[in-house]
C-alpha positions in Angstrom: -0.1 -0.2 -0.3 1.7 3.5 -1.0 0.5 6.9 0.0 -1.3 9.5 -2.7 2.1 11.9 -3.7 -1.2 15.0 -2.8 -1.1 13.2 1.5 3.0 14.2 1.0 2.3 17.8 -0.1 -0.8 18.2 1.8 1.9 17.7 4.6 4.6 20.4 3.7 1.4 23.1 2.7 0.7 22.3 6.6 4.3 22.5 7.4 5.5 25.2 5.9 2.6 27.6 6.7 3.0 26.9 10.1 7.1 27.8 9.1 5.6 30.6 7.7 3.1 31.6 10.3 6.2 31.5 12.7 9.1 33.9 10.4 6.0 36.5 10.5 4.8 36.7 13.8 7.4 35.7 16.1 10.0 37.8 17.4 12.1 35.6 19.6 15.8 34.8 17.1 14.8 31.0 18.4 11.7 31.0 17.4 12.5 32.0 14.0 15.5 29.9 14.0 12.9 26.9 14.6 10.0 28.3 12.2 13.1 28.3 9.2 13.6 24.9 10.1 9.8 23.7 9.6 10.0 25.2 6.2 12.9 23.3 5.0 11.9 20.2 6.6 8.4 21.3 4.4 10.6 21.8 1.3 12.5 18.2 1.9 9.5 16.3 2.2 8.7 17.4 -1.0 11.6 16.8 -2.4 11.5 13.4 -1.5 7.6 12.5 -2.5 8.5 13.5 -5.8 11.7 11.8 -6.1 10.3 8.7 -5.0 7.1 9.5 -7.4 9.4 9.6 -10.9 11.1 6.8 -9.6 14.8 8.5 -9.7 17.6 10.1 -6.5 17.4 13.6 -7.9 15.1 14.8 -5.0 17.0 12.9 -2.2 20.5 14.3 -3.5 18.3 17.9 -3.3 16.9 16.6 0.4 20.8 16.0 1.5 22.1 19.2 0.4 19.1 21.1 1.8 20.0 19.2 4.9 23.6 20.3 5.1 22.7 23.8 4.3 20.2 23.5 7.1 23.2 22.5 9.8 25.1 25.9 8.0 22.5 27.9 9.3 21.8 26.8 12.1 25.1 26.6 13.3 25.4 30.4 12.0 21.9 31.4 13.6 22.9 30.3 17.0 25.9 32.5 17.0 23.8 35.3 15.4 21.6 34.7 18.5 24.5 34.5 21.2 25.6 37.3 20.5 22.9 39.4 20.4 22.2 38.0 23.8 25.7 38.5 24.9 24.9 42.5 23.9 21.6 43.1 24.6 20.8 40.2 27.3 17.4 39.5 25.0 17.0 37.6 22.0 13.7 39.3 20.6 15.5 40.9 16.8 13.7 43.5 17.6 15.6 45.3 19.9 19.1 45.1 18.3 18.3 48.5 16.7 21.9 49.6 17.1 23.8 47.0 15.2 21.8 48.3 11.7 24.2 50.0 8.7 
């Protein structure tokens, strides 16, 4: 019994919408990063589902590259959050207006 691609797309759409809502409404930098990760995982679900649907491994390879990109994004993001907390004692992304050009 196989699951239809439409269900994977619906799951991916739901995850992406939750991540987009989190990016647009949250002010906490950690929640912002987690929302971006949800959006990247939604893209990975789509890549893998369509790769399985078409019978090739291209989407799975792209999903692996996306996971590596997400790991690098988390490393840089956590570094920025640590500097943000060290300088402003808060992880609210609207506070550090002095970090702008």
